[in-house]
N, C-alpha and C positions, 0 to 999 in steps of 0.2 A: 504494499500499499504505499502510495506517495505521501511525503510530508507536506503539509499545508503551510505556506509562508506568507505572511500578511505584511504589505509595505505601505508606509506613509511617506509621501514626498516632501520636499522642502518648499520654501517660499517660491512661487511662480514656477513650480515644476509639476510635471504629471508623469504617467507611466513610462514616458520616453526616457526619463532619467535613468531607469533601471535596465533598458533594453540591452546595452552592450555587455553589462555584467551578467545579466541572465543568459545571454548567449554562451558566455564563457562558462557559467555555472552548469548549463546543460552539456557542455563538452566534457566537463570534469565529472559530472555526476548525471549521466543520461537517465531519464525517466525516473528520477528519484524525487523531484519536487513538484508540487502544484503551486502556482503563483496567483495571489489575490492582491488587487491594488485598491487601497482605500482612499476615499475622498475626504479632503478637508472642507467641511461644510461651512456655509456662511451664517453660522450662529453669532450670537452677540458676546460670547466670552469663551475662554479656553475650556472652562469646565462644561459648558454646553457642547462645544466641539468633541470633547472626550465622550460625552454621553452619546452623541450622534455616531461616533466611531463604534461604540459598544453595539449599537443597533445594527451595524453592518457585519457584525461577527457572529459565528455559530456559538452555541452554548457548550463550549468545551475549552480545555486549555490550549493556547495558541502560542506560536513562535512569532514575535512582532519585531519588525525591522523598520527603523526610521532614519531618515536623512535630514540634517540640519533642523529646521523647524519641525519636521516630522520626527526628528529624534527627541526634541523636547516633549511633543505631544505623546510619543510612545512612552516616554518616562513618566509623564503625568498620568497616562492610562494605567501604567503599571502600579503607581502609588494608589490610585483609586480603586482599581479592579485587580488587585494583586492575585487573587485566587484564580484568575482566568489566563495567567501568564506562565507558560512553560519556560521560555527563554526570551530575554530582552536584548536586542542588538541595536546599538546606537552609532551612527555614523556622522562624523563632522558636527557634533553638537555637545555642549557642556550644559546639562539641565539646571540651569540656575538663572537668577535675574540678570537682565541684560545691563552692561555697563552704562553709566550716565551719558557717556559720549555717543554710544549707539542709539540711545533713547533720543537725545537731541537731534541726531541726524535724521532719524525716522520722522521726527516731528517736522523738521525742515522740508523733508521729501514730500510728506503728506500736503503741507501748506503750499508747496510749488505745484504739485499736481492739480490741486483744487483750483489754483488761480490760473495755471497756464495750460492744463491739459497733460495728456500723457502720450509721448511719441515712441515708447518702447525703451527697453533697457539700454542705457548708453554703453558703447564699446568700452569706455574707461572703467566702468563698473564691472563688466564681464572680466577684463583683464586682471582686475583687483582680486577676483575669486579664484584665479588660477596661478599655479606655480609657473615660473619663467618657462620651464620646459614645455608648458601646454599653451603658451600664449600665441603661438603661431599655428595652432591646430585649428583650421577653419571649420572642420567638422563640428568640433566641440562648440565653438563660437556660435556657428549657425544654429545648432540645436538649442542652445540657451535662448537665442533670439526667437526661435520658433515657438518654444514653450512659453515664453513671455507674451508673445503676439497672440497666441491662442487663448490664454487665459485673460489678458487684457486689464484695463485700468481698474475696473470695479473689484476684481479679484485682488490686485495689488493694494488697493486702499483697504479692503477689508482685513487682508492679512497683516498689514502694517498696524492698523488701528486695533484689531482684536487681539493680537498676540504679542504685543510689546510689553505689556505689564505681566511679568512672569514671577513665579515664586521660586525660591531656591529649593530644588528637589533632592539635593545630594544626600542630606542627612535622612529624609524619609526613605530614599532608595536604599541606603546602606543597611536599613533595618528589615528589608525584605528578603525572605528565604528563597531566592530564585537566582538562576545564572543571569548575570549581566555583563555583556561584552560591549566594550567601547573602542572605536578606531578614529583616527585622524590623520590628516596630512600634516607633516612636520611644518610646512610653510602656509598653513592655514591662518589667514590673518583675522579670522572671526573667533577662533577658539583658543583661549589661553590654557594650553594643556597642563601647565604646571599646577593649576588649581586642581584639576581632577587627579593629577598623579599622586597627591597626598592622600587621596581617599582609597587607593589601593592598599594602604597599610591599615585602613580602618575597616574596609569591607573586604573580607576574604572571598566573597562571591563575585566580585568585580575584577575583570581584567581590562587592561588598556593597552592598545597596540598602536604604534605610530608608522606611517608610510613615509619613506623618504621621497624627495622630488615631487611633492604633491601639495597642492593648495586646498581650497575648500571643496571643490567639485570632484571628490574622490570617486564616485561612481562612473563619472565620465573620463577622468584622467587616468585612473588605474583600474579598469574594469577587470582585467584578468587577475591582478593581485588581490583585489577585493573579492572576487569570486573565490579564490583559493582561501582567503581568511574566512569567508562565510562558511564555505564547505567544512573547513576544519572545526570551527565553532559549533556548527550544527551537529557535528559527529561527536562532540564531547559529551560524556555522561554528566548527568545532574550532579551537583554537589549534594552531599549529605551531611 
C-alpha cells in the first residue's frame, strides 16, 4: 500500500512547487507514495486556515510536509491537531514570530499594492530568494513568475495580511511526541538557522539538516537532494 503524503505550499506557490522534487522521488521510490496537495484557503486568521486544512484531510494519522509559509502552517497544525500527525517535515521555515523588519516590509508591500496595484513579483525579489548558483536558472525564475501570476494580487494580499502575525511555535512543538524533521538552504535569507539549531538539544525528536549552495526555494533549487532527504526521513522509524 502506498504512503500518503500531504503537502502545503508556500506564499504564492501551488502544486508546481513540488513537481521536480516529486519526479525525483518517484525515480528513487517508484510506486511508493501517493501525493495530496492542500490548499491555503482565504480565511481570516491562521487558526481558521488550520481548521480548513483539517477539513481537507482524512480521519487518520498523516505525514504532513510544508514549505516556507506552508511549513509554519504545518507546524501550527501539528500543535493544534497533534494526534493526527505521524511525521512532520518542514522545509525552509522557522515556526516562530516574524522579525520586526520583515513585518514592516510586508506592511509597506501591502500599502504599495493597494495604492499602485500589482504587476507581478519583481525579478529582484525572485533573485533574493535564490542562491547565487540558481540566479541564472531561467526555468526556476519562470516557474516562480508563473505561480505568482496564476495566484494573483488578491491571494498575495490575503497571505500577507492574514499570516504575518505568527506565534512562536518552537516550545509547543518541542513538547509533542512525534517525529519532526526540518531542513533549510544554508544561504536562505529568510530563515535564521542558528535559532532552530539550539532546539535540537532541547527536542530529541527534532532533526535539522542544512543544504549547501541553496537559498530559500529548496524544492526548486535542489529537487534531487530534497527528494533523497525526504525519502530517508520517511523511511526512518518513529521515535519511542
